[in-house]
C-alpha positions, 0 to 999 in steps of 0.5 A, a space after each residue: 500500500 502506499 505510504 509517505 515513503 512512496 512517491 504516489 502512483 495514481 491510476 485511472 482503471 477502466 473495467 467493467 461487469 457486464 457481458 452476455 457470459 457473466 457468470 454472475 446470472 443476474 448481471 449476464 441477464 441485466 446485460 442481454 436487457 441493457 443490450 436490446 434496450 441500446 439497439 431499439 434506440 431506448 437509450 434512457 433505459 439502457 443507461 439505467 441498466 448499465 448503473 444497475 449492473 456496476 452498482 452489483 458489484 462495485 464494493 466487490 471491485 473495491 476489495 479486490 483492490 484493497 485485497 492487492 494493497 492498492 488504495 482506493 482514491 475514487 470510486 463512482 459506479 455511475 460512469 459507462 462507456 460508449 464504444 463502436 456503437 455499445 454501451 458498455 458500463 463503467 466504473 470511475 476509479 482512480 487509486 494509489 499502488 503499485 502497477 503490477 499491484 493494480 493491473 493484478 487486481 483489475 485482472 482478478 475483478 475482469 477475469 472473474 465478470 468474463 471481461 476481455 481486457 483492462 486499461 490502467 493509465 497512469 500520468 506521466 511523470 516529470 522526466 520519465 519515458 516509457 514505451 507505453 507512454 500514450 495520450 489521454 484527452 479529458 473534457 468537462 462539459 459542466 453539464 449532467 449529461 443524459 445517456 441520449 447526450 452521450 450517443 450523439 456524442 459518441 457518434 461524432 466521438 466515432 465519426 472523428 477516428 475515435 472508437 469511442 469516450 468514456 463517460 461521468 455524466 453527472 455534475 461537471 460532465 467528464 468524457 475521457 478518450 485515451 490514445 490506445 493501440 488500436 486506434 493507429 493514430 500519432 501523437 500529432 494525430 491524436 492530439 489535432 482529433 481531439 481539438 476537432 472534437 472539442 470545437 464540435 463540444 463547444 458549440 452546445 456546451 461552451 463552458 467546457 474546459 478540457 487537457 491532454 495529458 500524457 499516460 502510460 497505458 496499459 491494456 491486458 488481454 484476460 
């Protein structure tokens, strides 16, 4: 666990418990319902089911991190991703701990819920260089974002070349997009696409602000 004698190693973690093949029969059924609602355009109901799914496992996720000696700084189950036209219940998680321990905890949880991969992102520290270094775009809209709004934003995200985004809809309305290997973009491409996205969003959300930061990103397949 992090202590005063150790530098902070804060990570953002992307993991979900929703799969139609989930070994938890209730989550599997809720996921089938959520996917059906989303595919037929009932986005608000799909979003409600997404939050119901993550609420069922948030304590389990926190326990997994704690068991591996990782400090949970923030865990909000009221988040979701929209990737390639599908909704994905996601936890908004920030933790402090060694990368290996964070990966072990997130992977353990992910395997238990039939996930294909997890995402771990740690801000690059001053003077650090790492082959896994990528960009991350965080946008704050300063507005509560409904699921139908998020679907419209996600469509713009895809049209510009990103695969999707993660949404924390309440309060400030935060959107996060990471520069993963699957995007096949250079860092310059990512930054140019990020600016194009901001130009689109500022028309509807004039108060927005943003940051593009460097992260060390791991996406292990489970």
